[in-house]
C-alpha positions as CSV (number, residue, x, y, z in Angstrom):
1,M,93.2,97.6,94.4
2,E,89.3,98.4,95.4
3,K,88.5,94.4,94.6
4,G,91.3,93.4,97.3
5,I,90.1,95.5,100.0
6,Q,86.2,94.5,99.1
7,S,87.1,90.6,99.3
8,W,88.9,91.4,102.6
9,E,85.5,92.3,103.5
10,L,84.1,89.4,103.2
11,L,86.8,87.6,104.4
12,K,86.2,89.4,107.4
13,Q,82.4,88.7,107.9
14,S,83.0,85.0,107.4
15,Y,85.5,84.8,109.3
16,P,85.0,87.6,111.6
17,R,87.4,86.5,114.4
18,M,90.2,86.0,112.0
19,N,93.0,88.3,113.7
20,P,95.3,88.7,110.6
21,A,92.6,89.5,108.4
22,Y,91.8,93.0,110.0
23,I,96.0,93.1,110.2
24,N,96.7,92.4,106.2
25,L,93.8,94.9,105.8
26,S,95.1,97.7,108.0
27,V,98.1,97.3,106.2
28,T,96.3,97.2,102.3
29,L,94.8,100.6,103.5
30,R,97.7,102.1,105.1
31,F,99.3,101.3,101.5
32,I,97.1,103.4,99.7
33,G,96.6,106.0,102.2
34,Q,93.3,105.6,103.7
35,F,94.8,106.0,107.3
36,Q,91.7,106.3,109.5
37,K,90.1,102.9,108.0
38,S,93.7,101.2,108.3
39,V,93.4,102.2,111.9
40,D,90.0,101.5,112.7
41,N,91.3,97.7,111.8
42,D,94.2,98.3,114.0
43,L,92.1,98.7,116.8
44,L,89.7,95.7,115.9
45,A,92.3,93.2,115.9
46,I,93.7,94.2,119.2
47,Q,90.1,93.7,120.1
48,I,90.5,90.3,118.6
49,D,93.8,90.0,120.5
50,P,95.2,92.3,122.5
51,D,99.0,90.5,123.5
52,T,99.9,90.8,119.7
53,V,102.1,94.1,119.0
54,N,101.8,94.4,115.3
55,P,98.3,96.6,115.6
56,Y,99.6,98.8,118.4
57,V,102.8,99.7,116.1
58,A,100.7,99.6,112.9
59,G,98.1,101.7,114.5
60,A,100.7,104.5,115.9
61,F,101.8,104.8,112.7
62,N,98.6,105.4,111.1
63,Y,97.8,108.1,114.2
64,S,100.9,109.9,113.5
65,A,100.3,109.7,109.6
66,L,96.5,111.6,110.7
67,A,98.8,113.8,113.0
68,R,96.9,112.8,116.0
69,L,100.0,112.1,117.8
70,D,98.5,111.6,121.1
71,D,96.3,108.9,120.3
72,A,100.0,107.4,118.4
73,K,101.6,107.7,122.0
74,A,98.2,106.1,124.2
75,L,98.7,103.1,122.0
76,L,101.6,102.4,122.5
77,N,101.9,103.1,126.3
78,Q,98.7,100.1,126.2
79,A,101.2,97.8,124.6
80,Q,103.9,98.4,127.1
81,Q,101.2,98.0,130.2
82,R,100.3,94.5,128.6
83,K,104.0,94.0,128.7
84,I,104.2,92.8,125.2
85,G,106.6,94.1,122.0
86,G,110.3,93.5,121.8
87,S,112.1,96.0,119.6
88,S,109.5,96.7,117.1
89,L,107.9,98.8,119.9
90,Q,110.7,100.2,121.1
91,L,111.9,101.6,117.3
92,A,108.0,103.0,117.3
93,L,108.3,104.4,120.9
94,A,111.7,106.2,119.7
95,H,109.9,107.1,116.4
96,S,107.0,108.8,118.8
97,A,109.5,110.7,121.0
98,V,111.8,112.4,118.0
99,L,108.3,113.4,117.1
100,D,107.8,114.8,120.3
101,G,110.7,116.5,120.5
102,D,112.2,114.2,123.3
103,M,115.2,113.0,121.9
104,A,116.5,111.9,125.5
105,S,113.7,109.3,125.6
106,A,114.3,108.5,121.3
107,E,117.8,107.6,122.6
108,R,116.7,104.9,125.6
109,E,114.1,103.5,123.2
110,M,116.5,102.9,120.4
111,E,119.5,101.8,122.8
112,A,116.8,99.4,124.7
113,A,116.3,97.7,121.4
114,K,120.2,97.2,120.5
115,A,119.8,94.2,123.0
116,S,118.5,91.7,119.6
117,P,120.9,91.6,116.2
118,L,117.3,92.5,114.6
119,G,116.8,95.1,117.0
120,K,120.3,96.3,116.6
121,G,119.1,96.5,112.4
122,R,116.2,98.8,113.1
123,V,118.2,101.1,115.2
124,L,120.8,101.4,112.3
125,Q,117.5,101.5,109.8
126,L,116.6,104.8,111.7
127,Q,119.9,106.5,112.1
128,V,120.1,105.9,108.4
129,D,116.9,107.6,108.1
130,M,116.9,110.4,110.4
131,A,120.7,110.7,109.2
132,A,119.9,111.5,105.4
133,A,116.4,113.7,106.5
134,R,119.4,116.1,107.8
135,G,121.2,116.4,105.1
136,Q,124.1,114.4,106.4
137,I,124.6,112.1,103.4
138,G,128.1,110.6,104.6
139,S,127.1,109.6,108.2
140,A,123.9,107.9,106.8
141,R,126.6,106.3,103.8
142,Q,128.2,104.5,106.8
143,L,125.5,103.7,109.0
144,N,123.9,102.0,106.0
145,A,127.5,100.5,104.7
146,E,127.4,98.9,108.6
147,L,123.6,97.9,108.1
148,I,124.3,96.0,104.7
149,E,126.6,94.2,106.4
150,S,124.6,93.0,109.6
151,L,122.2,92.3,107.8
152,K,124.4,89.9,105.5
153,R,125.2,88.4,108.6
154,M,121.6,87.4,109.4
155,D,120.7,86.3,105.5
156,L,118.5,89.0,105.3
157,A,120.0,89.2,101.7
158,A,116.5,90.9,99.9
159,V,116.0,93.0,102.9
160,A,119.9,93.7,102.6
161,A,119.1,94.7,98.7
162,S,116.2,96.6,99.7
163,R,118.2,99.2,101.8
164,L,120.8,99.5,99.1
165,N,118.0,100.4,97.0
166,D,116.9,103.4,99.6
167,A,120.2,104.5,99.9
168,G,120.7,104.4,96.0
169,F,117.5,106.5,95.6
170,C,118.8,108.9,98.3
171,E,122.3,109.9,96.3
172,A,120.3,110.1,93.1
173,S,117.9,112.5,94.7
174,V,120.3,114.8,95.9
175,G,123.2,114.9,93.0
176,Y,124.8,111.6,93.4
177,P,123.3,109.7,90.4
178,E,126.9,107.5,90.2
179,R,126.5,106.3,94.0
180,G,122.8,105.4,92.7
181,V,123.8,103.2,89.9
182,E,126.2,101.8,91.6
183,A,123.6,100.9,95.1
184,A,121.0,99.9,92.3
185,S,123.7,97.2,91.1
186,A,125.1,96.0,94.2
187,A,121.2,95.3,95.4
188,L,120.7,93.5,92.0
189,Q,123.7,91.3,93.1
190,L,122.3,90.6,96.3
191,A,119.0,89.5,95.5
192,Q,116.6,89.7,92.2
193,S,112.9,89.6,93.2
194,W,110.6,91.4,91.3
195,D,110.1,94.6,94.3
196,V,114.2,95.0,94.6
197,K,114.2,94.9,90.4
198,L,111.4,97.6,90.5
199,D,113.5,100.0,92.9
200,A,116.6,99.6,91.0
201,A,114.8,100.2,87.9
202,K,113.8,103.6,89.5
203,I,116.9,104.6,90.6
204,L,119.0,103.8,87.5
205,A,115.9,105.6,85.6
206,L,116.8,108.8,87.7
207,A,119.9,108.7,87.2
208,G,120.2,108.1,84.0
209,D,120.3,104.3,83.0
210,E,117.6,104.4,81.0
211,K,117.9,101.1,78.8
212,K,119.0,98.7,81.8
213,A,116.1,100.4,84.2
214,Q,113.1,99.7,81.5
215,T,114.5,96.0,80.6
216,L,114.0,95.7,84.4
217,V,110.4,97.2,84.4
218,A,109.3,95.3,80.6
219,E,110.5,92.0,83.3
220,I,108.0,93.2,86.8
221,I,105.1,94.2,84.5
222,K,105.1,91.1,82.5
223,E,105.5,89.5,85.9
224,R,103.0,91.3,87.3
225,P,100.2,92.4,85.3
226,L,97.4,92.1,88.2
227,D,99.2,93.9,90.8
228,A,97.5,97.4,91.2
229,S,100.1,99.1,92.8
230,V,102.7,98.4,90.5
231,Q,100.3,99.1,87.7
232,T,99.0,102.2,89.1
233,L,102.1,103.5,91.3
234,D,105.1,101.9,90.3
235,V,105.1,102.2,86.8
236,P,103.5,105.5,86.4
237,F,106.0,107.2,88.7
238,F,109.0,105.0,86.7
239,R,107.6,106.6,83.3
240,A,107.4,110.0,84.7
241,S,111.0,109.9,86.1
242,I,111.9,109.3,82.5
243,D,109.5,111.9,81.1
244,L,110.9,114.6,83.2
245,R,114.8,113.7,83.2
246,H,113.3,113.9,79.1
247,K,112.2,117.5,79.7
248,N,108.6,116.5,78.7
249,P,106.9,117.9,82.2
250,S,103.9,117.6,80.3
251,A,103.8,113.5,79.8
252,A,104.9,113.3,83.5
253,I,102.1,114.9,84.6
254,E,99.6,112.4,82.4
255,D,101.8,109.4,83.1
256,L,101.0,110.2,87.5
257,A,97.5,110.8,87.0
258,A,96.9,106.7,87.2
259,A,98.5,107.3,91.1
260,T,95.8,110.2,92.2
261,P,93.2,107.5,93.7
262,Y,95.9,106.5,95.8
263,E,98.7,109.0,96.4
264,A,98.1,109.9,99.9
265,G,100.4,107.0,100.4
266,R,103.0,107.8,98.9
267,P,103.4,111.1,98.6
268,L,107.0,111.4,99.4
269,E,106.9,109.6,95.7
270,I,103.8,110.8,93.6
271,N,103.3,114.1,94.9
272,L,106.7,115.1,95.3
273,L,107.4,114.4,91.5
274,R,104.2,115.6,90.7
275,G,105.2,118.8,91.8
276,Q,108.9,118.7,90.1
277,A,106.8,117.9,86.8
278,F,104.6,120.8,87.4
279,L,107.4,123.0,88.1
280,A,109.6,122.0,84.6
281,A,106.1,122.6,82.9
282,G,105.5,126.3,84.2
283,R,103.2,125.6,86.2
284,P,104.6,127.5,89.7
285,A,100.9,127.6,91.4
286,D,100.2,123.5,90.7
287,A,103.6,122.4,92.0
288,A,103.1,124.5,95.5
289,T,99.6,122.5,95.9
290,E,101.7,119.2,95.6
291,F,104.2,120.4,97.7
292,K,102.1,121.2,100.3
293,K,101.1,118.4,100.7
294,V,104.0,116.6,101.4
295,L,105.3,119.2,104.0
296,A,101.4,118.8,105.2
297,R,103.0,115.2,106.3
298,R,104.8,116.5,109.3
299,D,105.2,112.8,110.7
300,L,107.4,112.3,108.1
301,K,109.7,115.4,108.6
302,P,112.4,113.6,110.8
303,F,113.0,110.4,108.7
304,D,112.6,111.2,105.2
305,Y,115.1,113.6,103.1
306,R,112.6,114.0,100.6
307,Y,110.2,115.8,103.1
308,A,113.1,118.9,103.1
309,L,113.6,118.1,98.8
310,A,109.4,118.7,99.1
311,Q,110.4,122.2,101.2
312,L,113.2,123.1,98.4
313,G,110.3,123.0,96.0
314,A,108.4,124.9,97.4
315,A,110.9,127.5,98.0
316,R,111.0,127.1,93.8
317,A,107.9,127.3,93.0
318,S,107.2,130.9,95.2
319,A,110.4,132.1,93.4
320,A,108.7,130.6,89.2
321,S,105.7,132.6,90.5
322,G,107.0,135.8,91.1
323,D,107.0,135.7,95.2
324,A,110.3,137.0,95.9
325,G,109.3,137.3,100.0
326,A,107.8,134.0,99.9
327,A,110.6,132.4,98.2
328,R,113.5,133.8,100.5
329,T,111.1,132.3,103.5
330,A,110.8,128.9,101.8
331,Y,114.3,129.0,101.3
332,Q,115.3,129.5,104.7
333,D,112.8,127.0,105.8
334,F,114.8,124.3,103.8
335,F,118.2,125.5,104.9
336,A,117.0,124.9,108.4
337,L,115.9,121.5,107.9
338,W,119.5,121.1,106.8
339,K,121.4,122.9,108.9
340,D,123.8,120.3,109.9
341,A,124.3,118.9,106.1
342,D,127.1,118.2,104.5
343,P,128.1,121.5,102.7
344,D,129.2,120.0,99.5
345,I,126.3,118.1,98.5
346,P,125.2,118.9,95.1
347,I,121.3,119.9,95.3
348,L,122.3,122.3,98.4
349,K,125.0,123.8,96.5
350,T,122.9,124.5,93.8
351,A,119.5,126.0,96.6
352,K,122.3,128.2,97.6
353,A,123.0,129.8,94.3
354,E,118.8,129.9,93.6
355,Y,118.6,131.5,96.7
356,A,121.7,134.2,96.5
357,K,119.7,135.5,93.3
358,L,116.5,136.6,95.3
359,Q,119.1,138.7,97.4
């Protein structure tokens, strides 16, 4: 992966006016968690072509990851002033408004984005994510079904498959493994690209269908031997998930060591799973450190159910450390995040039983 970044640096030196080089390098850097370097390239892309919306939107998300929300808003305002954008900018503005707690503005931007079919799909995607983040899994299912049908009508089967996998991962993570398998299987019926197969394999591993998952991952490893993200992030995550399911947390921790240099780009996967592995290994202090890395990313809080799962992990780490007071507070923080959650979610019911034992 580092070699790829060096290659982009050489490309930029050779073609200093080549805007796509800066945009693509920004994407690569963001993917591995180098948000400041990523936003630096977004700003360079804007200097070259101030009327292209992508670097404004990407830069705003990078600033949000750096907890620089005012800078994110300022960048989006620049795009508005230049009268560029469309639904991608409107959704970025909605995202920014949610982080600000300004739901009226967020709703206004989302409504404006619905003017186009693609924009309507983007709004549905955001609504799915926000519902799941609140623990409203039933609502997320309904919205996602609407989104999938919309994507199919637009002949975006691969995107629909990706969203099915996202839903399946959520279902399996909160205690509905059968629904997770169902979603992954539906995704594989829609598309057979390597990324769809990889995400489906992760769900199947989490849900217990390891044989099929192993077959899919073996195909991907063979197909993409030089893909650094697959080899250092996805495959370790997959193997660690299986090891943890087999009650071998030490092996899971070892599996995830390869992901360490790039984990900042995927805290909701790598750090969350590593925290769960440390907890299972009887190392609650180390687990708490991993969960805190996720919880530090407050820009993710309203948009991903795994933020709440990290809060639950922090509560369990405090309980395992013997600090009942801190554990009670941490559980209460988890329940606050999911105050409007569906009451029958298995992981929520388990958390409530754990909390009751602390009283």
